[in-house]
N, CA, C and O atoms as CSV, one atom per row, in Angstrom:
chain,resi,resn,atom,element,x,y,z
A,1,MET,N,N,16.426,135.682,-83.346
A,1,MET,CA,C,16.343,137.092,-83.707
A,1,MET,C,C,15.560,137.842,-82.638
A,1,MET,O,O,14.582,137.327,-82.096
A,2,LEU,N,N,15.986,139.026,-82.350
A,2,LEU,CA,C,15.317,139.900,-81.403
A,2,LEU,C,C,14.151,140.577,-82.097
A,2,LEU,O,O,14.317,141.137,-83.181
A,3,THR,N,N,12.992,140.535,-81.497
A,3,THR,CA,C,11.881,141.310,-82.021
A,3,THR,C,C,11.969,142.678,-81.381
A,3,THR,O,O,11.839,142.812,-80.165
A,4,VAL,N,N,12.189,143.687,-82.193
A,4,VAL,CA,C,12.374,145.038,-81.683
A,4,VAL,C,C,11.074,145.797,-81.839
A,4,VAL,O,O,10.612,146.034,-82.956
A,5,GLU,N,N,10.492,146.173,-80.731
A,5,GLU,CA,C,9.293,146.992,-80.750
A,5,GLU,C,C,9.613,148.265,-79.978
A,5,GLU,O,O,10.140,148.211,-78.867
A,6,THR,N,N,9.297,149.392,-80.564
A,6,THR,CA,C,9.595,150.640,-79.875
A,6,THR,C,C,8.420,151.047,-79.008
A,6,THR,O,O,7.259,150.843,-79.366
A,7,THR,N,N,8.739,151.620,-77.874
A,7,THR,CA,C,7.734,152.149,-76.962
A,7,THR,C,C,8.103,153.593,-76.678
A,7,THR,O,O,9.139,154.076,-77.134
A,8,SER,N,N,7.275,154.270,-75.941
A,8,SER,CA,C,7.611,155.645,-75.592
A,8,SER,C,C,8.901,155.682,-74.772
A,8,SER,O,O,9.665,156.642,-74.870
A,9,ASN,N,N,9.152,154.641,-73.958
A,9,ASN,CA,C,10.400,154.589,-73.178
A,9,ASN,C,C,11.616,154.491,-74.081
A,9,ASN,O,O,12.651,155.096,-73.800
A,10,ASP,N,N,11.495,153.712,-75.194
A,10,ASP,CA,C,12.614,153.602,-76.142
A,10,ASP,C,C,12.941,154.968,-76.718
A,10,ASP,O,O,14.110,155.345,-76.805
A,11,MET,N,N,11.924,155.704,-77.107
A,11,MET,CA,C,12.160,157.006,-77.715
A,11,MET,C,C,12.702,157.995,-76.686
A,11,MET,O,O,13.502,158.864,-77.032
A,12,GLU,N,N,12.277,157.874,-75.417
A,12,GLU,CA,C,12.836,158.719,-74.372
A,12,GLU,C,C,14.314,158.380,-74.171
A,12,GLU,O,O,15.135,159.270,-73.949
A,13,CYS,N,N,14.648,157.089,-74.249
A,13,CYS,CA,C,16.032,156.650,-74.096
A,13,CYS,C,C,16.909,157.232,-75.195
A,13,CYS,O,O,18.091,157.493,-74.968
A,14,LEU,N,N,16.354,157.439,-76.375
A,14,LEU,CA,C,17.122,158.038,-77.457
A,14,LEU,C,C,17.597,159.434,-77.065
A,14,LEU,O,O,18.617,159.912,-77.561
A,15,GLY,N,N,16.856,160.077,-76.181
A,15,GLY,CA,C,17.235,161.408,-75.725
A,15,GLY,C,C,18.527,161.427,-74.925
A,15,GLY,O,O,19.177,162.468,-74.826
A,16,CYS,N,N,18.910,160.288,-74.353
A,16,CYS,CA,C,20.160,160.231,-73.581
A,16,CYS,C,C,21.368,160.082,-74.489
A,16,CYS,O,O,22.496,160.286,-74.040
A,17,LEU,N,N,21.165,159.729,-75.762
A,17,LEU,CA,C,22.285,159.533,-76.675
A,17,LEU,C,C,22.882,160.865,-77.090
A,17,LEU,O,O,22.173,161.857,-77.256
A,18,ARG,N,N,24.195,160.872,-77.253
A,18,ARG,CA,C,24.913,162.100,-77.612
A,18,ARG,C,C,25.337,162.035,-79.075
A,18,ARG,O,O,26.372,161.461,-79.411
A,19,PHE,N,N,24.527,162.627,-79.930
A,19,PHE,CA,C,24.848,162.732,-81.351
A,19,PHE,C,C,25.868,163.853,-81.527
A,19,PHE,O,O,25.883,164.801,-80.743
A,20,ASP,N,N,26.723,163.755,-82.551
A,20,ASP,CA,C,27.722,164.796,-82.788
A,20,ASP,C,C,27.056,166.041,-83.392
A,20,ASP,O,O,25.853,166.014,-83.655
A,21,PRO,N,N,27.803,167.129,-83.617
A,21,PRO,CA,C,27.202,168.361,-84.141
A,21,PRO,C,C,26.515,168.194,-85.504
A,21,PRO,O,O,25.655,168.997,-85.865
A,22,GLN,N,N,26.892,167.151,-86.260
A,22,GLN,CA,C,26.232,166.886,-87.545
A,22,GLN,C,C,24.998,165.997,-87.373
A,22,GLN,O,O,24.353,165.625,-88.353
A,23,GLY,N,N,24.673,165.661,-86.118
A,23,GLY,CA,C,23.502,164.825,-85.848
A,23,GLY,C,C,23.759,163.345,-86.042
A,23,GLY,O,O,22.823,162.580,-86.279
A,24,LEU,N,N,25.030,162.924,-85.945
A,24,LEU,CA,C,25.393,161.528,-86.177
A,24,LEU,C,C,25.938,160.880,-84.911
A,24,LEU,O,O,26.467,161.551,-84.025
A,25,ILE,N,N,25.793,159.557,-84.851
A,25,ILE,CA,C,26.383,158.775,-83.772
A,25,ILE,C,C,27.117,157.600,-84.418
A,25,ILE,O,O,26.632,157.006,-85.381
A,26,PHE,N,N,28.270,157.279,-83.886
A,26,PHE,CA,C,29.134,156.226,-84.404
A,26,PHE,C,C,28.596,154.874,-83.967
A,26,PHE,O,O,28.208,154.713,-82.810
A,27,ILE,N,N,28.565,153.885,-84.881
A,27,ILE,CA,C,28.094,152.550,-84.525
A,27,ILE,C,C,29.102,151.493,-84.963
A,27,ILE,O,O,29.826,151.667,-85.943
A,28,ALA,N,N,29.130,150.405,-84.220
A,28,ALA,CA,C,29.856,149.198,-84.614
A,28,ALA,C,C,28.812,148.106,-84.786
A,28,ALA,O,O,27.883,147.985,-83.987
A,29,VAL,N,N,28.977,147.313,-85.841
A,29,VAL,CA,C,28.076,146.198,-86.097
A,29,VAL,C,C,28.880,144.922,-85.912
A,29,VAL,O,O,29.911,144.722,-86.553
A,30,GLN,N,N,28.386,144.055,-85.016
A,30,GLN,CA,C,29.121,142.867,-84.602
A,30,GLN,C,C,28.284,141.623,-84.872
A,30,GLN,O,O,27.087,141.608,-84.584
A,31,ASP,N,N,28.900,140.581,-85.422
A,31,ASP,CA,C,28.218,139.303,-85.643
A,31,ASP,C,C,27.866,138.712,-84.279
A,31,ASP,O,O,28.754,138.508,-83.451
A,32,ALA,N,N,26.598,138.436,-84.036
A,32,ALA,CA,C,26.141,137.944,-82.736
A,32,ALA,C,C,26.700,136.568,-82.404
A,32,ALA,O,O,26.836,136.228,-81.229
A,33,ASP,N,N,27.026,135.771,-83.418
A,33,ASP,CA,C,27.523,134.418,-83.169
A,33,ASP,C,C,29.038,134.364,-83.034
A,33,ASP,O,O,29.554,133.722,-82.118
A,34,THR,N,N,29.757,135.028,-83.932
A,34,THR,CA,C,31.226,134.943,-83.927
A,34,THR,C,C,31.876,136.075,-83.142
A,34,THR,O,O,33.053,135.993,-82.790
A,35,LEU,N,N,31.118,137.129,-82.866
A,35,LEU,CA,C,31.566,138.356,-82.205
A,35,LEU,C,C,32.554,139.157,-83.057
A,35,LEU,O,O,33.183,140.093,-82.563
A,36,GLU,N,N,32.690,138.796,-84.318
A,36,GLU,CA,C,33.552,139.533,-85.244
A,36,GLU,C,C,32.910,140.886,-85.560
A,36,GLU,O,O,31.701,140.973,-85.775
A,37,ILE,N,N,33.727,141.937,-85.585
A,37,ILE,CA,C,33.241,143.251,-86.001
A,37,ILE,C,C,33.031,143.202,-87.506
A,37,ILE,O,O,33.960,142.887,-88.251
A,38,LEU,N,N,31.828,143.507,-87.959
A,38,LEU,CA,C,31.523,143.465,-89.389
A,38,LEU,C,C,31.804,144.794,-90.058
A,38,LEU,O,O,32.376,144.839,-91.147
A,39,THR,N,N,31.404,145.873,-89.411
A,39,THR,CA,C,31.610,147.189,-90.005
A,39,THR,C,C,31.439,148.269,-88.950
A,39,THR,O,O,30.904,148.029,-87.867
A,40,LEU,N,N,31.902,149.453,-89.290
A,40,LEU,CA,C,31.671,150.661,-88.497
A,40,LEU,C,C,30.915,151.621,-89.400
A,40,LEU,O,O,31.154,151.653,-90.607
A,41,ALA,N,N,30.021,152.389,-88.839
A,41,ALA,CA,C,29.210,153.303,-89.648
A,41,ALA,C,C,28.674,154.410,-88.757
A,41,ALA,O,O,29.004,154.500,-87.575
A,42,TYR,N,N,27.842,155.245,-89.352
A,42,TYR,CA,C,27.157,156.302,-88.616
A,42,TYR,C,C,25.657,156.119,-88.758
A,42,TYR,O,O,25.165,155.582,-89.751
A,43,MET,N,N,24.946,156.578,-87.745
A,43,MET,CA,C,23.493,156.671,-87.793
A,43,MET,C,C,23.113,158.089,-87.424
A,43,MET,O,O,23.775,158.733,-86.610
A,44,ASN,N,N,22.047,158.567,-88.027
A,44,ASN,CA,C,21.388,159.761,-87.514
A,44,ASN,C,C,20.150,159.268,-86.760
A,44,ASN,O,O,19.909,158.063,-86.686
A,45,ARG,N,N,19.391,160.163,-86.219
A,45,ARG,CA,C,18.224,159.750,-85.428
A,45,ARG,C,C,17.241,158.929,-86.271
A,45,ARG,O,O,16.679,157.946,-85.789
A,46,GLU,N,N,17.037,159.331,-87.521
A,46,GLU,CA,C,16.110,158.590,-88.390
A,46,GLU,C,C,16.588,157.152,-88.601
A,46,GLU,O,O,15.784,156.223,-88.527
A,47,ALA,N,N,17.875,156.956,-88.861
A,47,ALA,CA,C,18.414,155.603,-89.071
A,47,ALA,C,C,18.265,154.766,-87.805
A,47,ALA,O,O,17.931,153.583,-87.872
A,48,LEU,N,N,18.513,155.378,-86.662
A,48,LEU,CA,C,18.374,154.660,-85.394
A,48,LEU,C,C,16.923,154.263,-85.156
A,48,LEU,O,O,16.637,153.127,-84.776
A,49,GLU,N,N,16.019,155.192,-85.380
A,49,GLU,CA,C,14.604,154.890,-85.176
A,49,GLU,C,C,14.138,153.776,-86.128
A,49,GLU,O,O,13.408,152.877,-85.711
A,50,LYS,N,N,14.554,153.829,-87.399
A,50,LYS,CA,C,14.176,152.776,-88.357
A,50,LYS,C,C,14.754,151.425,-87.944
A,50,LYS,O,O,14.100,150.393,-88.088
A,51,THR,N,N,15.978,151.438,-87.432
A,51,THR,CA,C,16.596,150.197,-86.966
A,51,THR,C,C,15.798,149.607,-85.813
A,51,THR,O,O,15.520,148.408,-85.795
A,52,LEU,N,N,15.430,150.444,-84.853
A,52,LEU,CA,C,14.662,149.965,-83.708
A,52,LEU,C,C,13.258,149.516,-84.113
A,52,LEU,O,O,12.724,148.560,-83.551
A,53,GLU,N,N,12.664,150.203,-85.082
A,53,GLU,CA,C,11.310,149.844,-85.535
A,53,GLU,C,C,11.281,148.549,-86.326
A,53,GLU,O,O,10.355,147.751,-86.179
A,54,THR,N,N,12.292,148.330,-87.171
A,54,THR,CA,C,12.271,147.181,-88.090
A,54,THR,C,C,13.094,145.994,-87.611
A,54,THR,O,O,12.859,144.865,-88.042
A,55,GLY,N,N,14.060,146.236,-86.722
A,55,GLY,CA,C,14.958,145.175,-86.303
A,55,GLY,C,C,16.041,144.882,-87.331
A,55,GLY,O,O,16.757,143.889,-87.204
A,56,LYS,N,N,16.171,145.730,-88.345
A,56,LYS,CA,C,17.200,145.598,-89.382
A,56,LYS,C,C,18.066,146.860,-89.359
A,56,LYS,O,O,17.566,147.970,-89.176
A,57,ILE,N,N,19.375,146.666,-89.549
A,57,ILE,CA,C,20.312,147.787,-89.494
A,57,ILE,C,C,20.031,148.781,-90.621
A,57,ILE,O,O,19.922,148.412,-91.790
A,58,HIS,N,N,19.916,150.050,-90.234
A,58,HIS,CA,C,19.854,151.184,-91.157
A,58,HIS,C,C,21.017,152.096,-90.793
A,58,HIS,O,O,21.329,152.261,-89.614
A,59,VAL,N,N,21.653,152.683,-91.779
A,59,VAL,CA,C,22.780,153.580,-91.532
A,59,VAL,C,C,22.551,154.886,-92.278
A,59,VAL,O,O,21.757,154.966,-93.215
A,60,TYR,N,N,23.272,155.903,-91.832
A,60,TYR,CA,C,23.261,157.165,-92.562
A,60,TYR,C,C,24.494,157.164,-93.444
A,60,TYR,O,O,25.618,157.136,-92.944
A,61,ARG,N,N,24.293,157.196,-94.750
A,61,ARG,CA,C,25.401,157.213,-95.709
A,61,ARG,C,C,25.763,158.658,-96.000
A,61,ARG,O,O,25.039,159.360,-96.706
A,62,ARG,N,N,26.875,159.093,-95.458
A,62,ARG,CA,C,27.306,160.483,-95.650
A,62,ARG,C,C,27.569,160.772,-97.123
A,62,ARG,O,O,27.277,161.870,-97.597
A,63,SER,N,N,28.118,159.799,-97.856
A,63,SER,CA,C,28.438,160.021,-99.273
A,63,SER,C,C,27.186,160.198,-100.124
A,63,SER,O,O,27.234,160.825,-101.182
A,64,LYS,N,N,26.068,159.646,-99.664
A,64,LYS,CA,C,24.821,159.765,-100.417
A,64,LYS,C,C,23.834,160.709,-99.733
A,64,LYS,O,O,22.772,161.008,-100.278
A,65,ASP,N,N,24.192,161.174,-98.539
A,65,ASP,CA,C,23.357,162.079,-97.754
A,65,ASP,C,C,21.947,161.533,-97.565
A,65,ASP,O,O,20.956,162.237,-97.757
A,66,ARG,N,N,21.885,160.243,-97.179
A,66,ARG,CA,C,20.575,159.644,-96.929
A,66,ARG,C,C,20.679,158.407,-96.051
A,66,ARG,O,O,21.751,157.822,-95.898
A,67,VAL,N,N,19.557,158.023,-95.482
A,67,VAL,CA,C,19.460,156.806,-94.683
A,67,VAL,C,C,19.240,155.630,-95.629
A,67,VAL,O,O,18.432,155.702,-96.555
A,68,MET,N,N,19.977,154.543,-95.378
A,68,MET,CA,C,19.829,153.334,-96.191
A,68,MET,C,C,19.774,152.116,-95.275
A,68,MET,O,O,20.472,152.062,-94.262
A,69,MET,N,N,18.948,151.148,-95.633
A,69,MET,CA,C,18.959,149.884,-94.912
A,69,MET,C,C,20.187,149.093,-95.367
A,69,MET,O,O,20.442,148.985,-96.567
A,70,LYS,N,N,20.941,148.546,-94.427
A,70,LYS,CA,C,22.084,147.701,-94.777
A,70,LYS,C,C,21.559,146.527,-95.590
A,70,LYS,O,O,20.675,145.798,-95.140
A,71,GLY,N,N,22.104,146.347,-96.785
A,71,GLY,CA,C,21.643,145.290,-97.672
A,71,GLY,C,C,20.567,145.734,-98.643
A,71,GLY,O,O,20.016,144.921,-99.385
A,72,GLU,N,N,20.268,147.025,-98.639
A,72,GLU,CA,C,19.228,147.570,-99.523
A,72,GLU,C,C,19.489,147.214,-100.985
A,72,GLU,O,O,18.558,146.878,-101.717
A,73,THR,N,N,20.733,147.283,-101.407
A,73,THR,CA,C,21.091,146.976,-102.793
A,73,THR,C,C,21.485,145.516,-102.962
A,73,THR,O,O,21.067,144.860,-103.917
A,74,SER,N,N,22.295,145.005,-102.027
A,74,SER,CA,C,22.856,143.655,-102.160
A,74,SER,C,C,21.910,142.553,-101.697
A,74,SER,O,O,22.051,141.400,-102.106
A,75,GLY,N,N,20.938,142.903,-100.840
A,75,GLY,CA,C,20.071,141.891,-100.250
A,75,GLY,C,C,20.671,141.265,-98.999
A,75,GLY,O,O,20.059,140.382,-98.398
A,76,MET,N,N,21.856,141.708,-98.599
A,76,MET,CA,C,22.565,141.149,-97.445
A,76,MET,C,C,22.195,141.933,-96.188
A,76,MET,O,O,23.006,142.698,-95.665
A,77,THR,N,N,20.978,141.741,-95.710
A,77,THR,CA,C,20.489,142.479,-94.544
A,77,THR,C,C,21.081,141.925,-93.256
A,77,THR,O,O,21.700,140.861,-93.246
A,78,GLN,N,N,20.881,142.663,-92.176
A,78,GLN,CA,C,21.397,142.275,-90.869
A,78,GLN,C,C,20.290,142.444,-89.831
A,78,GLN,O,O,19.775,143.545,-89.640
A,79,ASP,N,N,19.925,141.342,-89.158
A,79,ASP,CA,C,18.890,141.356,-88.126
A,79,ASP,C,C,19.516,141.653,-86.770
A,79,ASP,O,O,20.462,140.982,-86.357
A,80,VAL,N,N,18.994,142.648,-86.087
A,80,VAL,CA,C,19.516,143.069,-84.778
A,80,VAL,C,C,19.088,142.074,-83.709
A,80,VAL,O,O,17.915,141.710,-83.616
A,81,THR,N,N,20.066,141.633,-82.892
A,81,THR,CA,C,19.764,140.753,-81.760
A,81,THR,C,C,19.986,141.441,-80.421
A,81,THR,O,O,19.414,141.039,-79.408
A,82,GLU,N,N,20.826,142.489,-80.417
A,82,GLU,CA,C,21.133,143.179,-79.169
A,82,GLU,C,C,21.666,144.570,-79.486
A,82,GLU,O,O,22.331,144.779,-80.501
A,83,VAL,N,N,21.363,145.523,-78.597
A,83,VAL,CA,C,21.826,146.898,-78.754
A,83,VAL,C,C,22.499,147.315,-77.458
A,83,VAL,O,O,21.940,147.151,-76.374
A,84,ARG,N,N,23.715,147.861,-77.582
A,84,ARG,CA,C,24.451,148.342,-76.411
A,84,ARG,C,C,24.948,149.758,-76.682
A,84,ARG,O,O,25.248,150.118,-77.820
A,85,VAL,N,N,25.028,150.546,-75.629
A,85,VAL,CA,C,25.559,151.912,-75.740
A,85,VAL,C,C,26.766,152.023,-74.809
A,85,VAL,O,O,26.813,151.375,-73.763
A,86,ASN,N,N,27.737,152.845,-75.194
A,86,ASN,CA,C,28.932,152.979,-74.351
A,86,ASN,C,C,28.661,153.906,-73.166
A,86,ASN,O,O,27.584,154.491,-73.049
A,87,CYS,N,N,29.665,154.028,-72.286
A,87,CYS,CA,C,29.525,154.787,-71.049
A,87,CYS,C,C,29.284,156.274,-71.274
A,87,CYS,O,O,28.693,156.935,-70.421
A,88,ASP,N,N,29.731,156.810,-72.404
A,88,ASP,CA,C,29.539,158.227,-72.699
A,88,ASP,C,C,28.290,158.500,-73.533
A,88,ASP,O,O,28.016,159.648,-73.885
A,89,ASN,N,N,27.537,157.453,-73.849
A,89,ASN,CA,C,26.314,157.577,-74.656
A,89,ASN,C,C,26.579,158.171,-76.039
A,89,ASN,O,O,25.700,158.805,-76.622
A,90,ASN,N,N,27.807,157.964,-76.572
A,90,ASN,CA,C,28.114,158.560,-77.881
A,90,ASN,C,C,28.520,157.536,-78.942
A,90,ASN,O,O,28.998,157.909,-80.013
A,91,SER,N,N,28.332,156.256,-78.650
A,91,SER,CA,C,28.508,155.220,-79.666
A,91,SER,C,C,27.667,154.007,-79.281
A,91,SER,O,O,27.355,153.791,-78.110
A,92,ILE,N,N,27.310,153.225,-80.291
A,92,ILE,CA,C,26.408,152.088,-80.105
A,92,ILE,C,C,27.025,150.852,-80.758
A,92,ILE,O,O,27.647,150.942,-81.816
A,93,VAL,N,N,26.848,149.705,-80.118
A,93,VAL,CA,C,27.198,148.422,-80.718
A,93,VAL,C,C,25.903,147.677,-80.973
A,93,VAL,O,O,25.069,147.521,-80.081
A,94,PHE,N,N,25.749,147.217,-82.210
A,94,PHE,CA,C,24.619,146.379,-82.585
A,94,PHE,C,C,25.139,144.976,-82.837
A,94,PHE,O,O,26.002,144.783,-83.693
A,95,LYS,N,N,24.632,143.997,-82.107
A,95,LYS,CA,C,24.912,142.606,-82.435
A,95,LYS,C,C,23.847,142.178,-83.436
A,95,LYS,O,O,22.661,142.452,-83.250
A,96,VAL,N,N,24.279,141.504,-84.496
A,96,VAL,CA,C,23.363,141.161,-85.585
A,96,VAL,C,C,23.566,139.720,-86.039
A,96,VAL,O,O,24.595,139.098,-85.776
A,97,ARG,N,N,22.554,139.216,-86.726
A,97,ARG,CA,C,22.659,137.977,-87.492
A,97,ARG,C,C,22.632,138.415,-88.952
A,97,ARG,O,O,21.593,138.837,-89.460
A,98,PRO,N,N,23.784,138.313,-89.629
A,98,PRO,CA,C,23.858,138.770,-91.018
A,98,PRO,C,C,23.293,137.740,-91.990
A,98,PRO,O,O,23.410,136.533,-91.776
A,99,HIS,N,N,22.685,138.233,-93.050
A,99,HIS,CA,C,22.194,137.394,-94.141
A,99,HIS,C,C,23.138,137.565,-95.322
A,99,HIS,O,O,22.776,138.141,-96.348
A,100,GLY,N,N,24.348,137.058,-95.160
A,100,GLY,CA,C,25.364,137.190,-96.195
A,100,GLY,C,C,26.456,138.130,-95.752
A,100,GLY,O,O,26.438,138.634,-94.629
A,101,PRO,N,N,27.422,138.371,-96.647
A,101,PRO,CA,C,28.551,139.237,-96.330
A,101,PRO,C,C,28.109,140.634,-95.892
A,101,PRO,O,O,27.147,141.189,-96.422
A,102,GLY,N,N,28.831,141.190,-94.915
A,102,GLY,CA,C,28.501,142.509,-94.389
A,102,GLY,C,C,29.260,143.648,-95.037
A,102,GLY,O,O,28.942,144.816,-94.816
A,103,CYS,N,N,30.265,143.313,-95.840
A,103,CYS,CA,C,31.118,144.325,-96.455
A,103,CYS,C,C,30.718,144.548,-97.910
A,103,CYS,O,O,30.404,143.592,-98.620
A,104,HIS,N,N,30.727,145.799,-98.356
A,104,HIS,CA,C,30.356,146.085,-99.748
A,104,HIS,C,C,31.394,145.545,-100.736
A,104,HIS,O,O,31.152,145.538,-101.943
A,105,GLU,N,N,32.554,145.091,-100.227
A,105,GLU,CA,C,33.562,144.452,-101.077
A,105,GLU,C,C,33.296,142.952,-101.233
A,105,GLU,O,O,34.028,142.259,-101.939
A,106,GLY,N,N,32.241,142.453,-100.570
A,106,GLY,CA,C,31.855,141.056,-100.711
A,106,GLY,C,C,32.372,140.128,-99.632
A,106,GLY,O,O,32.128,138.922,-99.689
A,107,TYR,N,N,33.081,140.663,-98.647
A,107,TYR,CA,C,33.620,139.852,-97.558
A,107,TYR,C,C,32.648,139.855,-96.378
A,107,TYR,O,O,31.800,140.739,-96.254
A,108,HIS,N,N,32.791,138.836,-95.505
A,108,HIS,CA,C,31.932,138.742,-94.319
A,108,HIS,C,C,32.047,139.997,-93.458
A,108,HIS,O,O,31.051,140.511,-92.951
A,109,SER,N,N,33.271,140.475,-93.304
A,109,SER,CA,C,33.556,141.651,-92.486
A,109,SER,C,C,34.344,142.662,-93.306
A,109,SER,O,O,35.071,142.286,-94.226
A,110,CYS,N,N,34.206,143.920,-92.983
A,110,CYS,CA,C,35.026,144.956,-93.627
A,110,CYS,C,C,36.492,144.830,-93.208
A,110,CYS,O,O,37.373,145.420,-93.834
A,111,TYR,N,N,36.746,144.069,-92.163
A,111,TYR,CA,C,38.105,143.886,-91.649
A,111,TYR,C,C,38.669,142.567,-92.158
A,111,TYR,O,O,38.987,141.671,-91.375
A,112,PHE,N,N,38.789,142.457,-93.474
A,112,PHE,CA,C,39.243,141.221,-94.115
A,112,PHE,C,C,40.733,141.227,-94.419
A,112,PHE,O,O,41.242,140.289,-95.033
A,113,ARG,N,N,41.441,142.273,-93.997
A,113,ARG,CA,C,42.893,142.336,-94.208
A,113,ARG,C,C,43.609,142.399,-92.863
A,113,ARG,O,O,43.144,143.049,-91.927
A,114,ARG,N,N,44.741,141.718,-92.782
A,114,ARG,CA,C,45.562,141.682,-91.576
A,114,ARG,C,C,46.968,142.126,-91.950
A,114,ARG,O,O,47.486,141.759,-93.004
A,115,LEU,N,N,47.573,142.909,-91.087
A,115,LEU,CA,C,48.945,143.352,-91.309
A,115,LEU,C,C,49.897,142.217,-90.973
A,115,LEU,O,O,49.915,141.730,-89.842
A,116,ASP,N,N,50.683,141.797,-91.946
A,116,ASP,CA,C,51.691,140.767,-91.732
A,116,ASP,C,C,52.890,141.427,-91.051
A,116,ASP,O,O,53.544,142.293,-91.632
A,117,SER,N,N,53.169,141.014,-89.829
A,117,SER,CA,C,54.247,141.662,-89.059
A,117,SER,C,C,55.634,141.386,-89.637
A,117,SER,O,O,56.579,142.121,-89.350
A,118,ASN,N,N,55.764,140.347,-90.437
A,118,ASN,CA,C,57.071,140.042,-91.048
A,118,ASN,C,C,57.339,140.879,-92.290
A,118,ASN,O,O,58.455,141.355,-92.495
A,119,THR,N,N,56.309,141.060,-93.121
A,119,THR,CA,C,56.508,141.761,-94.393
A,119,THR,C,C,56.028,143.197,-94.361
A,119,THR,O,O,56.431,144.006,-95.197
A,120,GLY,N,N,55.166,143.525,-93.402
A,120,GLY,CA,C,54.593,144.867,-93.351
A,120,GLY,C,C,53.516,145.079,-94.392
A,120,GLY,O,O,53.095,146.213,-94.624
A,121,GLU,N,N,53.058,144.001,-95.028
A,121,GLU,CA,C,52.029,144.091,-96.070
A,121,GLU,C,C,50.677,143.644,-95.527
A,121,GLU,O,O,50.596,142.875,-94.569
A,122,TRP,N,N,49.616,144.145,-96.161
A,122,TRP,CA,C,48.258,143.743,-95.812
A,122,TRP,C,C,47.934,142.446,-96.529
A,122,TRP,O,O,48.144,142.332,-97.737
A,123,VAL,N,N,47.426,141.473,-95.797
A,123,VAL,CA,C,47.104,140.159,-96.327
A,123,VAL,C,C,45.598,139.931,-96.204
A,123,VAL,O,O,45.028,140.112,-95.128
A,124,VAL,N,N,44.955,139.536,-97.300
A,124,VAL,CA,C,43.526,139.207,-97.273
A,124,VAL,C,C,43.363,137.898,-96.522
A,124,VAL,O,O,44.037,136.914,-96.828
A,125,THR,N,N,42.469,137.880,-95.540
A,125,THR,CA,C,42.333,136.725,-94.654
A,125,THR,C,C,41.038,135.949,-94.826
A,125,THR,O,O,40.805,134.985,-94.097
A,126,SER,N,N,40.194,136.338,-95.764
A,126,SER,CA,C,38.943,135.602,-95.949
A,126,SER,C,C,38.568,135.567,-97.428
A,126,SER,O,O,39.161,136.255,-98.259
A,127,GLU,N,N,37.579,134.756,-97.722
A,127,GLU,CA,C,37.085,134.602,-99.092
A,127,GLU,C,C,35.933,135.577,-99.330
A,127,GLU,O,O,35.190,135.915,-98.409
A,128,ARG,N,N,35.801,136.012,-100.550
A,128,ARG,CA,C,34.655,136.852,-100.921
A,128,ARG,C,C,33.394,135.995,-101.002
A,128,ARG,O,O,33.416,134.866,-101.491
A,129,GLY,N,N,32.307,136.560,-100.515
A,129,GLY,CA,C,31.009,135.887,-100.595
A,129,GLY,C,C,30.239,136.272,-101.842
A,129,GLY,O,O,29.332,135.553,-102.261
A,130,PHE,N,N,30.592,137.405,-102.438
A,130,PHE,CA,C,29.991,137.832,-103.698
A,130,PHE,C,C,30.938,138.785,-104.409
A,130,PHE,O,O,31.849,139.354,-103.807
A,131,ASP,N,N,30.695,138.944,-105.718
A,131,ASP,CA,C,31.492,139.861,-106.533
A,131,ASP,C,C,30.799,141.212,-106.533
A,131,ASP,O,O,29.699,141.331,-107.072
A,132,PRO,N,N,31.414,142.240,-105.940
A,132,PRO,CA,C,30.757,143.549,-105.867
A,132,PRO,C,C,30.460,144.149,-107.240
A,132,PRO,O,O,29.512,144.924,-107.373
A,133,LYS,N,N,31.241,143.814,-108.255
A,133,LYS,CA,C,30.972,144.338,-109.600
A,133,LYS,C,C,29.640,143.832,-110.129
A,133,LYS,O,O,28.953,144.532,-110.872
A,134,GLU,N,N,29.278,142.614,-109.743
A,134,GLU,CA,C,27.994,142.047,-110.158
A,134,GLU,C,C,26.839,142.594,-109.311
A,134,GLU,O,O,25.788,142.956,-109.838
A,135,VAL,N,N,27.051,142.646,-108.001
A,135,VAL,CA,C,25.979,143.057,-107.093
A,135,VAL,C,C,25.626,144.525,-107.229
A,135,VAL,O,O,24.453,144.892,-107.169
A,136,TYR,N,N,26.640,145.375,-107.414
A,136,TYR,CA,C,26.414,146.812,-107.441
A,136,TYR,C,C,26.491,147.393,-108.852
A,136,TYR,O,O,26.743,148.587,-109.021
A,137,ARG,N,N,26.279,146.561,-109.852
A,137,ARG,CA,C,26.305,147.017,-111.240
A,137,ARG,C,C,25.316,148.165,-111.435
A,137,ARG,O,O,24.157,148.068,-111.032
A,138,GLY,N,N,25.769,149.229,-112.041
A,138,GLY,CA,C,24.894,150.366,-112.323
A,138,GLY,C,C,24.740,151.324,-111.167
A,138,GLY,O,O,23.972,152.281,-111.263
A,139,GLN,N,N,25.446,151.096,-110.076
A,139,GLN,CA,C,25.341,151.989,-108.902
A,139,GLN,C,C,26.237,153.183,-109.061
A,139,GLN,O,O,26.284,154.041,-108.179
């Protein structure tokens, strides 16, 4: 696991990032071991700063209008091992070590369906790690 400590240089580097007009930046979360994309999300500056301070993924949930730590409800947190920014400074890739499934549907990745080229149907390609009805009961 990467120990993430912020310095004044880290915060200055945040100034080079290009957030959209709503103050958000697009992120991809990738399993550090398998390189599988786990999810795509948005961060605002607060979520990014919390991620860098804690070493755990925080996202901005537009539907709830707030910053949340990934795994806040399910316990399936993600430890950051590496942070990369694209050439335009407008998206970030976080490599992580996940503590359980990364998808709120209970799958390792949000990309658990594959298009079958023969039938044109979506096929589930992995097993659920948890039942979302149990984990998110009362949400």
